[in-house]
Structures are given as C-alpha cells and as structure tokens.
C-alpha positions as CSV (number, residue, x, y, z in Angstrom):
1,X,19.0,-27.5,47.3
2,X,15.6,-28.9,47.8
3,X,13.9,-25.9,46.1
4,X,16.4,-26.1,43.3
5,X,15.6,-29.8,42.7
6,X,11.9,-29.0,42.9
7,X,12.2,-26.3,40.3
8,X,14.1,-28.6,38.1
9,X,11.7,-31.5,38.4
10,X,8.4,-29.6,38.4
11,X,9.4,-26.4,36.7
12,X,8.8,-22.8,37.6
13,X,9.2,-21.3,34.1
14,X,13.1,-21.6,33.9
15,X,12.9,-19.3,30.9
16,X,11.1,-16.6,32.8
17,X,13.8,-14.2,31.6
18,X,12.5,-14.6,28.1
19,X,10.0,-12.1,26.7
20,X,6.5,-13.3,27.3
21,X,5.6,-13.7,23.6
22,X,8.8,-15.9,23.1
23,X,7.8,-17.9,26.0
24,X,4.3,-18.3,24.7
25,X,5.7,-19.6,21.3
26,X,7.9,-22.1,23.1
27,X,5.0,-23.2,25.3
28,X,2.8,-23.8,22.2
29,X,5.6,-26.0,20.7
30,X,5.7,-27.9,23.9
31,X,2.0,-28.5,24.0
32,X,2.0,-29.7,20.4
33,X,4.9,-32.1,21.2
34,X,2.9,-33.6,24.1
35,X,0.0,-34.3,21.7
36,X,2.5,-36.1,19.4
37,X,4.1,-38.0,22.3
38,X,0.6,-39.1,23.4
39,X,-0.3,-40.5,20.0
40,X,3.0,-42.4,19.8
41,X,2.5,-43.9,23.2
42,X,-1.1,-44.9,22.2
43,X,0.5,-46.6,19.1
44,X,3.0,-48.4,21.3
45,X,0.4,-49.8,23.7
46,X,-1.7,-50.9,20.7
47,X,1.4,-52.7,19.5
48,X,2.0,-54.4,22.9
49,X,-1.7,-55.5,22.8
50,X,-1.5,-56.8,19.3
51,X,1.8,-58.8,19.8
52,X,0.3,-60.2,23.0
53,X,-2.9,-61.2,21.2
54,X,-1.1,-63.1,18.5
55,X,1.6,-64.6,20.7
56,X,1.0,-68.1,22.3
57,X,0.6,-67.8,26.1
58,X,0.3,-70.0,28.9
59,X,-2.8,-69.8,31.1
60,X,-2.2,-70.1,34.9
61,X,-4.4,-72.5,36.9
62,X,-5.9,-69.8,38.8
63,X,-7.0,-68.0,35.6
64,X,-5.0,-64.8,36.4
65,X,-3.9,-62.8,33.3
66,X,-1.6,-60.0,34.6
67,X,-0.5,-58.7,31.2
68,X,-3.9,-57.7,29.8
69,X,-4.6,-55.9,33.1
70,X,-1.2,-54.0,32.8
71,X,-1.9,-53.2,29.2
72,X,-5.5,-52.1,29.9
73,X,-4.2,-49.8,32.7
74,X,-1.5,-48.3,30.6
75,X,-4.1,-47.8,27.8
76,X,-6.4,-45.9,29.9
77,X,-3.6,-43.9,31.4
78,X,-2.3,-42.9,27.9
79,X,-5.9,-41.9,26.7
80,X,-6.2,-39.7,29.9
81,X,-3.0,-37.9,29.2
82,X,-3.8,-37.4,25.5
83,X,-7.0,-35.7,26.3
84,X,-5.3,-33.5,28.9
85,X,-2.7,-32.6,26.2
86,X,-5.4,-31.5,23.9
87,X,-6.9,-29.4,26.6
88,X,-3.5,-27.9,27.4
89,X,-4.0,-29.0,31.0
90,X,-0.7,-31.0,31.5
91,X,1.0,-29.4,34.4
92,X,4.7,-29.9,35.0
93,X,3.9,-31.9,38.2
94,X,1.5,-34.2,36.3
95,X,4.1,-34.6,33.4
96,X,6.7,-35.6,35.8
97,X,4.5,-38.2,37.5
98,X,3.3,-39.4,34.1
99,X,6.8,-39.9,32.9
100,X,7.5,-42.0,35.9
101,X,4.3,-43.8,35.4
102,X,5.2,-44.6,31.8
103,X,8.4,-46.3,32.8
104,X,6.9,-47.8,35.9
105,X,4.0,-49.5,34.0
106,X,6.5,-50.7,31.4
107,X,8.6,-52.3,34.1
108,X,5.4,-53.9,35.8
109,X,4.5,-55.3,32.3
110,X,8.0,-56.8,31.9
111,X,7.9,-58.1,35.5
112,X,4.6,-59.8,34.9
113,X,6.0,-62.0,32.2
114,X,7.4,-64.5,34.6
115,X,4.0,-64.8,36.1
116,X,2.1,-65.0,32.9
117,X,4.3,-67.6,31.5
118,X,4.9,-69.5,34.8
119,X,8.7,-69.1,34.7
120,X,11.4,-68.0,37.2
121,X,11.8,-64.3,37.7
122,X,15.0,-64.3,35.7
123,X,12.8,-65.1,32.6
124,X,11.7,-61.4,32.3
125,X,15.3,-60.2,32.2
126,X,15.7,-61.6,28.7
127,X,12.4,-60.2,27.5
128,X,13.0,-58.1,24.3
129,X,10.3,-55.7,25.6
130,X,13.2,-53.9,27.5
131,X,14.0,-52.2,24.1
132,X,10.8,-50.1,24.4
133,X,12.5,-48.5,27.4
134,X,14.8,-46.6,25.0
135,X,11.8,-45.7,22.8
136,X,10.0,-44.1,25.9
137,X,13.3,-42.2,26.7
138,X,13.7,-41.0,23.2
139,X,10.0,-39.9,23.0
140,X,10.7,-37.3,25.7
141,X,13.3,-35.6,23.3
142,X,10.3,-34.5,21.1
143,X,9.8,-31.9,23.8
144,X,12.6,-29.3,24.2
145,X,12.8,-30.0,28.0
146,X,15.8,-32.1,29.0
147,X,14.4,-32.7,32.5
148,X,11.8,-35.3,31.3
149,X,14.6,-37.2,29.5
150,X,16.6,-37.4,32.7
151,X,13.5,-38.4,34.7
152,X,12.6,-41.1,32.2
153,X,16.1,-42.4,32.0
154,X,16.7,-42.3,35.7
155,X,13.5,-44.1,36.3
156,X,14.3,-46.7,33.8
157,X,17.7,-47.3,35.2
158,X,16.3,-47.5,38.7
159,X,13.5,-49.8,37.5
160,X,15.8,-52.2,35.9
161,X,18.1,-52.2,38.9
162,X,15.0,-53.1,41.0
163,X,13.9,-55.8,38.6
164,X,17.5,-57.3,38.6
165,X,17.6,-57.1,42.3
166,X,14.2,-58.8,42.7
167,X,15.6,-61.7,40.6
168,X,18.6,-62.1,42.8
169,X,16.6,-61.7,46.0
170,X,13.8,-64.1,45.0
171,X,13.9,-67.7,45.9
172,X,16.7,-69.5,44.3
173,X,18.2,-66.3,42.8
174,X,21.6,-66.7,44.2
175,X,22.0,-70.2,42.9
176,X,21.0,-69.0,39.3
177,X,23.8,-66.4,39.0
178,X,26.4,-67.5,36.4
179,X,29.5,-66.0,34.8
180,X,29.1,-68.3,31.7
181,X,27.7,-66.3,28.8
182,X,26.6,-69.4,26.9
183,X,24.8,-70.7,30.1
184,X,23.2,-67.3,30.5
185,X,21.8,-67.4,26.9
186,X,20.7,-71.0,27.0
187,X,19.0,-71.1,30.4
188,X,17.2,-69.1,33.1
189,X,20.6,-68.2,34.7
190,X,21.5,-64.6,35.7
191,X,24.6,-62.8,34.3
192,X,25.2,-59.7,36.5
193,X,27.4,-58.1,34.0
194,X,24.6,-58.3,31.3
195,X,22.2,-56.4,33.5
196,X,24.8,-53.8,34.4
197,X,25.5,-53.3,30.7
198,X,21.6,-52.7,30.2
199,X,21.7,-50.1,33.0
200,X,24.9,-48.4,31.6
201,X,23.3,-48.3,28.2
202,X,20.1,-46.6,29.6
203,X,22.2,-44.1,31.4
204,X,24.4,-43.2,28.4
205,X,21.5,-42.9,26.1
206,X,19.8,-40.6,28.6
207,X,22.8,-38.4,28.9
208,X,23.4,-38.3,25.1
209,X,19.8,-37.3,24.4
210,X,19.8,-34.8,27.2
211,X,22.8,-33.0,25.9
212,X,21.5,-33.0,22.4
213,X,18.1,-31.6,23.5
214,X,19.8,-28.9,25.6
215,X,21.8,-27.8,22.6
216,X,18.7,-28.0,20.3
217,X,16.7,-26.0,22.9
218,X,19.1,-23.2,22.8
219,X,19.1,-23.2,19.0
220,X,15.1,-23.4,19.2
221,X,14.9,-20.5,21.5
222,X,17.2,-18.4,19.2
223,X,15.2,-19.4,16.2
224,X,11.8,-18.5,17.9
225,X,13.3,-15.2,19.0
226,X,14.7,-14.3,15.6
227,X,11.4,-15.3,14.0
228,X,9.4,-13.0,16.2
229,X,12.0,-10.2,15.7
230,X,11.7,-10.5,12.0
231,X,8.0,-10.5,12.3
232,X,8.1,-7.3,14.4
233,X,10.7,-5.8,12.2
234,X,8.3,-6.0,9.2
235,X,5.8,-3.8,11.2
236,X,8.4,-1.1,11.6
237,X,9.8,-1.4,8.0
238,X,8.2,-2.9,4.9
239,X,8.0,-6.6,4.9
240,X,10.1,-6.6,1.7
241,X,12.9,-4.7,3.4
242,X,12.7,-7.0,6.5
243,X,12.9,-10.0,4.4
244,X,15.9,-8.6,2.6
245,X,17.7,-7.9,5.8
246,X,16.9,-11.2,7.5
247,X,17.7,-13.3,4.5
248,X,21.0,-11.5,3.5
249,X,23.8,-14.0,2.9
250,X,26.2,-11.9,5.0
251,X,25.6,-9.3,7.7
252,X,24.8,-6.0,6.2
253,X,27.3,-3.3,6.8
254,X,27.4,0.5,6.4
255,X,27.9,1.4,2.8
256,X,26.5,-1.8,1.5
257,X,24.3,-0.9,-1.4
258,X,23.0,-1.8,-4.9
259,X,22.5,0.5,-7.9
260,X,19.1,0.1,-9.5
261,X,16.9,1.8,-12.0
262,X,13.8,2.6,-10.0
263,X,11.0,5.1,-9.5
264,X,10.9,7.1,-6.2
265,X,7.8,8.9,-4.9
266,X,7.7,11.3,-2.0
267,X,4.3,12.1,-0.3
268,X,3.2,14.7,2.2
269,X,-0.1,15.7,3.7
270,X,-1.1,19.3,2.7
271,X,-1.6,21.6,5.7
272,X,-0.6,18.8,8.2
273,X,0.8,21.4,10.7
274,X,-2.5,23.3,10.9
275,X,-4.4,20.1,11.2
276,X,-2.2,18.7,14.0
277,X,-2.3,22.0,15.9
278,X,-6.1,21.5,16.4
279,X,-6.0,17.9,17.4
280,X,-4.9,16.2,20.7
281,X,-2.0,13.8,20.5
282,X,-4.3,10.8,20.7
283,X,-6.6,12.1,17.9
284,X,-3.6,12.9,15.8
285,X,-2.2,9.5,16.2
286,X,-5.6,7.9,15.3
287,X,-5.8,10.1,12.3
288,X,-2.4,9.1,11.1
289,X,-2.9,5.5,11.7
290,X,-6.1,5.7,9.5
291,X,-4.3,7.5,6.8
292,X,-1.2,5.2,6.7
293,X,-3.4,2.2,6.7
294,X,-5.4,3.4,3.8
295,X,-2.4,4.6,1.7
296,X,-0.3,1.5,2.5
297,X,-3.0,-0.6,1.0
298,X,-2.9,1.4,-2.2
299,X,0.9,1.3,-2.4
300,X,1.0,-2.4,-1.8
301,X,-1.6,-2.9,-4.5
302,X,0.7,-1.4,-7.1
303,X,3.8,-3.1,-5.9
304,X,5.4,-0.1,-4.0
305,X,7.4,-0.3,-0.9
306,X,7.4,2.2,1.8
307,X,11.0,2.6,2.5
308,X,10.8,5.3,5.1
309,X,8.4,7.3,7.2
310,X,9.1,10.9,8.3
311,X,6.3,12.3,10.3
312,X,3.3,12.5,7.9
313,X,5.6,12.0,4.8
314,X,6.5,8.8,3.1
315,X,9.4,7.7,0.9
316,X,8.0,5.1,-1.5
317,X,10.1,3.1,-4.0
318,X,9.1,1.0,-7.1
319,X,11.5,-1.6,-8.5
320,X,14.1,-0.9,-5.7
321,X,13.3,-3.7,-3.3
322,X,11.0,-5.9,-5.4
323,X,11.2,-6.3,-9.2
324,X,8.7,-4.3,-11.3
325,X,9.1,-3.8,-15.0
326,X,6.4,-1.0,-15.0
327,X,7.7,0.8,-11.9
328,X,7.1,4.3,-13.3
329,X,3.6,3.4,-14.5
330,X,2.7,1.9,-11.1
331,X,4.1,4.8,-9.2
332,X,1.8,7.2,-11.2
333,X,-1.1,4.9,-10.6
334,X,-0.4,4.9,-7.0
335,X,-0.3,8.7,-6.9
336,X,-3.7,8.9,-8.8
337,X,-5.2,6.3,-6.4
338,X,-4.1,8.4,-3.4
339,X,-5.6,11.5,-4.9
340,X,-8.9,9.6,-5.3
341,X,-8.6,8.6,-1.7
342,X,-8.1,12.2,-0.7
343,X,-11.2,13.2,-2.5
344,X,-13.4,10.6,-1.0
345,X,-12.1,9.6,2.4
346,X,-13.2,11.5,5.6
347,X,-11.0,10.8,8.5
348,X,-11.7,10.6,12.2
349,X,-11.2,14.2,12.8
350,X,-14.0,15.1,10.4
351,X,-12.1,16.2,7.4
352,X,-10.2,15.1,4.4
353,X,-6.4,14.9,3.9
354,X,-4.9,16.2,0.6
355,X,-1.7,14.4,-0.4
356,X,1.1,15.9,-2.5
357,X,3.3,13.5,-4.5
358,X,6.7,14.0,-6.2
359,X,7.8,11.2,-8.7
360,X,11.1,10.6,-10.4
361,X,12.6,7.8,-12.3
362,X,16.3,7.0,-12.6
363,X,19.2,5.3,-11.1
364,X,19.4,5.1,-7.3
365,X,21.3,3.3,-4.6
366,X,19.5,1.1,-2.2
367,X,21.3,-0.2,0.9
368,X,22.4,0.6,4.4
369,X,23.8,3.8,5.7
370,X,24.8,4.8,9.2
371,X,27.3,3.5,11.7
372,X,28.3,-0.1,12.4
373,X,25.9,-0.2,15.4
374,X,23.1,1.8,14.0
375,X,21.9,1.4,10.4
376,X,19.1,2.7,8.2
377,X,18.0,0.7,5.1
378,X,17.0,3.3,2.5
379,X,17.5,4.7,-0.9
380,X,19.7,7.6,-1.8
381,X,21.1,9.4,-4.8
382,X,20.5,12.5,-6.9
383,X,17.3,11.1,-8.3
384,X,15.9,10.6,-4.8
385,X,16.6,14.2,-4.0
386,X,14.8,15.2,-7.1
387,X,11.6,13.4,-6.0
388,X,11.8,15.0,-2.7
389,X,12.0,18.5,-4.2
390,X,9.2,17.8,-6.6
391,X,6.9,16.9,-3.7
392,X,7.6,20.3,-2.2
393,X,7.1,22.2,-5.4
394,X,3.5,21.1,-5.7
395,X,2.7,24.1,-3.3
396,X,4.3,26.5,-5.8
397,X,2.2,25.1,-8.7
398,X,-1.0,24.4,-6.8
399,X,-0.9,20.8,-7.8
400,X,-0.8,17.4,-6.0
401,X,1.2,15.4,-8.5
402,X,4.5,16.4,-10.1
403,X,6.8,14.1,-12.1
404,X,10.0,14.3,-14.1
405,X,10.3,13.9,-17.8
406,X,12.0,10.6,-17.2
407,X,9.0,9.3,-15.4
408,X,6.5,10.5,-18.1
409,X,8.7,8.8,-20.8
410,X,8.8,5.6,-18.9
411,X,5.0,5.6,-18.4
412,X,4.3,5.7,-22.2
413,X,0.8,6.1,-23.4
414,X,-1.7,4.4,-21.2
415,X,-5.5,4.9,-21.2
416,X,-5.6,5.0,-17.3
417,X,-3.0,7.9,-17.1
418,X,-4.7,11.3,-17.4
419,X,-3.3,14.3,-19.3
420,X,0.2,15.5,-18.5
421,X,0.8,19.1,-18.3
422,X,4.2,20.6,-18.9
423,X,5.4,22.8,-16.0
424,X,8.5,23.8,-17.9
425,X,12.1,23.5,-16.7
426,X,13.1,24.3,-13.2
427,X,16.4,24.4,-11.5
428,X,16.0,22.7,-8.2
429,X,17.8,23.8,-5.0
430,X,21.3,22.2,-4.8
431,X,21.4,21.3,-8.5
432,X,22.8,23.2,-11.5
433,X,21.1,21.3,-14.4
434,X,17.5,22.3,-15.1
435,X,14.9,19.6,-14.7
436,X,11.9,19.3,-17.0
437,X,8.8,18.5,-14.9
438,X,5.2,17.7,-15.6
439,X,1.9,17.7,-13.7
440,X,-1.4,16.0,-13.9
441,X,-4.4,17.8,-15.3
442,X,-6.9,18.7,-12.6
443,X,-9.8,16.2,-12.3
444,X,-12.3,18.5,-14.0
445,X,-10.1,18.5,-17.2
446,X,-9.1,14.9,-17.3
447,X,-12.1,13.8,-19.3
448,X,-12.9,17.1,-21.0
449,X,-11.1,16.1,-24.2
450,X,-7.9,18.0,-23.6
451,X,-4.9,17.0,-25.5
452,X,-2.4,15.1,-23.5
453,X,1.0,16.9,-23.4
454,X,4.0,14.6,-24.0
455,X,7.6,15.5,-23.4
456,X,8.1,15.6,-27.2
457,X,5.2,18.1,-27.6
458,X,6.1,20.4,-24.7
C-alpha cells in the first residue's frame, strides 16, 4: 500500500507500458505545461503584490509586515521553479513538494492578514483571497497528470480546515461562533457551516477537475499515439496516401475505391539480380536506400506518388492521389529525369544503376484491396497492367522508356520532351487488343535534328 501511494504521489512512469517515443512526446507536453504554469503563478504573485501595494494597510506598532515577507518568499520560490522548468529539471518529488508549498504559502498569506491588519483570527476567514485557491488547483489541470490536482486540492482542503480550526482554538474562538448568517457577515463571528461549505467546494472542484483531466489524458495519449503512427505510416507509404487514409471520413474497407483518369509508371533496375548477387546484404541495402532516396526526390518534384514498392521496382502514380492536370507530361518528365540520374550517378557499390520505365495513361481504380484485417492501398485495373507490361518490354526493345499512345497524346508537343519513336502495335500477355507503343529516342539522337514521331504520323 505504501509503495502504491508513493508511486502515485512521486511517480514511477505510470505510463511505462507506452512506447518510449510516445512517452517522450507526452513528457515534452508536460514540461511545456510546467513552463506555462510557472508563468501564470508568477503573474498571480505579481497581482498579489500589486493589490497589496495599492490597498490601505495598518502598520503594527512593532513594524512587522508579514504579508510582504510571505509575498517575497513566494515570488522567489516561483522564480526558482520557473528556472527549473526551463531546464527540464523538475522531478516528480519536487513537483509534489512545490504543489504543497504553493497552497501552503497561500494559506500562510491568508493567515497573516489578521496580524497585518491587527484583527481577530476570524478576520482572514472572510478574505476574498481564498478564491485564489481554486485558481491554483485549476492550474494543475494544464498538466495531464491528475495526481497534482488531487495533491493541490487535498492540501487546500486540509489547509483551510487547519485555518478554521486555528480560529476556533485561538483565544475567544468559541465565544465567536454563531449560527446567524447576518451576524456572521457583519462581524468577526464564525459560521461553522460557511467554512464547511468552502471545504466541500474545494473537494468537489478537485474531484471534477481530476475526472476531467483523467479523461482528457486518455484522449491525449490516443492522439499522440495516432499522430506518431500516422507519421510512421508516411515513412512506409507515401505521405499523400498516409494522409488520405488517416483523414478518411469513414474507416476504409476492402473494395473501397475511386475511378480516376491518371498516369501510371512502373520502374525496375536493369540487371538488379546480377548486381545483388555480388553484394553483401548490408551493401545491397545501402545501395537501394541511396537509389530510392534519389529517385523519390525526382518523383516528388514532378508530383508523382510512389504507391507501392516491390523489391527494386516501384509503382508510381500521377493524378491518382493528388490532383495533376498534366499527369502524363509529368510522368514522362519523371522518367527522363530518372534516366539522367542513371547516366550521372555512381552508387556506393561503385557502379551506375539503369532504370527501365513503363508509362500508361487511362482510367484506373485507386483504393483498398485485401481482407478486413489486412489491406493494401494501391491502384489496379487494366491500364495499370499495361504499364507493368511495358516496363518489362524495354528489355525486348533495348530501351529504357516505353509509353502507350494515350500517354503520348496526353503529353502533346512540348519542347522538353524528346523525340518519340513508334514501336508499332503489340499484343500484351493477357490481352486480346493490340496496344500501340512508343519509345524515347536514344540520348545521342535527341538533339540531332530527327523528326519527332507522333501517333498520327506513325
């Protein structure tokens, strides 16, 4: 029981079951909250001091002024804690003691009023400063940790009970007790029920805030966990797809899909099997990371989205996830930029990587496929299959870019697009209708004055 109470009061990472990065995000929020709490408390003590400075006060014959001393002590204490908050040096034990000290110093300040103003002890029971107790309790709700609300509220209830008991115990206290509310308000008499009401109010406010913060804490932990999960998801799939999944109005189910007119591009590394055979797993992973980092930058520059990785191959879409009016043109520009990268980049294994690209434009379906518990967010349809077949056909034609007639037509006539070369009509595996395909002129012919072949001319 003792160890359980100690863990509750001083903390031993009650959320230790949470992933470390989730706990770190929560801890950062807690540290930021302590900074805010420190500034608010500094503002409060400044308000106390200002009100005291402008309020008329009696001076005791011996010259003692307890209120300025109490305010000065609290001011220094608040500054010290604010500095520790900015250094992230506030331990659970120190926080517990500081919360108790907050309420304790406020109670001492209230108690000192009857000395400052040379009145009976019952005088301070009617001081409006008691309302600041609720502010101090509410301040602890800025931090998603209900323990400190309970500690603040419990200390405040106990403190006020001690103050009321001191009044009753002090000389003449018993004779000053009354049951007349009017007498209580118009004199220094004590109304026991009024002090009980204050304690009940403190306890109830504490309990309500504790319950509210406990519920908010659960929501906050879920929100932090979901945010980190969404951030991690964008590392395994494209950020655009991750955003689409996490911001869907309803849970995505198998078969949910949307028909769009888009351009699809498949890429594959030439001779990858031979290259990987000569490399260690670590060297192969390093090479692929380099390759994907470079190509991903190109794809993103032209508005493409990597929808799927398959070993060294990529499925890239344009206008499927994010809007792009020039999707065919940008797909071709991406393929050309990848070819330029292939010509110039030397990778960690000491060689270059040639990339084959197959491009097709048409209607596709983008959405989730799989089972209820295991889904893949991808694109599918006949036009996707055509792009995949084109990528493989580059080996047959000795080329690195092949595109369908629909892609060439959609590109139009642009100066930055090299000459198209008709490869004729081919009947792809699994299809009955022939497909007219085009290639890109080899680099040495692109600026040699050859005539660009259009679908109409071929």
